[in-house]
C-alpha positions as CSV (number, residue, x, y, z in Angstrom):
1,M,-14.3,20.3,7.7
2,P,-13.8,20.1,3.9
3,F,-10.1,20.8,4.5
4,V,-9.7,17.7,6.7
5,I,-11.5,15.6,4.1
6,I,-9.2,16.8,1.3
7,V,-6.1,16.1,3.4
8,L,-7.4,12.6,4.2
9,Q,-8.1,12.0,0.6
10,S,-4.6,13.1,-0.4
11,L,-3.0,10.9,2.2
12,L,-5.0,7.9,1.0
13,V,-4.1,8.5,-2.6
14,T,-0.4,8.9,-1.6
15,A,-0.5,5.7,0.4
16,W,-2.2,3.9,-2.5
17,L,0.5,5.1,-4.9
18,V,3.3,4.1,-2.5
19,V,2.0,0.6,-2.2
20,L,1.6,0.4,-6.0
21,G,5.1,1.6,-6.4
22,R,6.4,-1.1,-4.1
23,V,4.6,-3.8,-6.1
24,L,6.1,-2.5,-9.3
25,M,9.5,-2.2,-7.8
26,S,9.3,-5.7,-6.5
27,W,9.2,-6.9,-10.1
28,I,12.3,-4.8,-11.1
29,D,14.3,-5.2,-7.9
30,P,12.9,-8.2,-5.9
31,Q,15.7,-8.1,-3.3
32,F,15.0,-4.4,-2.5
33,Q,18.7,-3.4,-3.0
34,K,18.2,-0.1,-4.8
35,P,17.6,3.1,-2.7
36,V,14.1,3.7,-4.2
37,S,13.1,0.1,-3.4
38,Q,14.5,0.3,0.1
39,F,12.6,3.5,0.7
40,L,9.3,2.0,-0.5
41,Y,9.9,-1.1,1.5
42,S,10.5,0.9,4.7
43,L,7.3,2.8,4.2
44,T,5.1,-0.1,3.4
45,E,6.4,-3.0,5.4
46,P,5.0,-1.9,8.8
47,V,1.5,-2.1,7.3
48,L,2.0,-5.1,5.1
49,A,3.7,-7.4,7.7
50,P,0.6,-7.6,10.0
51,L,-1.6,-8.2,6.9
52,R,0.8,-11.0,5.8
53,N,0.5,-12.7,9.2
54,V,-3.3,-12.6,9.1
55,L,-3.8,-13.7,5.5
56,P,-3.6,-17.4,4.6
57,R,-0.6,-18.5,2.5
58,A,-1.1,-18.5,-1.3
59,G,2.0,-20.4,-2.3
60,M,4.8,-18.1,-3.4
61,F,2.4,-15.2,-4.0
62,D,2.1,-12.4,-1.5
63,L,-1.5,-11.1,-1.5
64,S,-1.0,-8.5,1.3
65,P,-0.4,-5.6,-1.1
66,L,-3.5,-6.5,-3.1
67,V,-5.6,-6.6,0.1
68,L,-4.1,-3.3,1.2
69,L,-4.8,-1.7,-2.2
70,I,-8.4,-2.8,-2.2
71,G,-8.8,-1.5,1.4
72,L,-7.3,1.8,0.5
73,G,-9.6,1.9,-2.6
74,F,-12.7,1.4,-0.4
75,A,-11.5,4.1,2.0
76,M,-10.9,6.5,-0.9
77,R,-14.4,5.9,-2.2
78,L,-15.8,6.4,1.3
79,F,-14.1,9.8,1.6
80,L,-15.1,10.8,-1.9
81,T,-18.8,10.4,-1.0
82,L,-18.5,12.8,2.0
């Protein structure tokens, strides 16, 4: 059982870092034209698009990555306590 928890923790940390990478790359390459940006976009968009549809609009700011990062942070804390 500890092996499963360690794998889940690793996946959550990896997902958190990928979303953070997308946020940082969106400041550098907002059109997602570079290969790294396109890769991060393709990994995160399937999760962020439904969140974006549920969240209310905040002007020109996209809060879906923030909500996802907070959710992943809560999930990481949950698995750290197991």
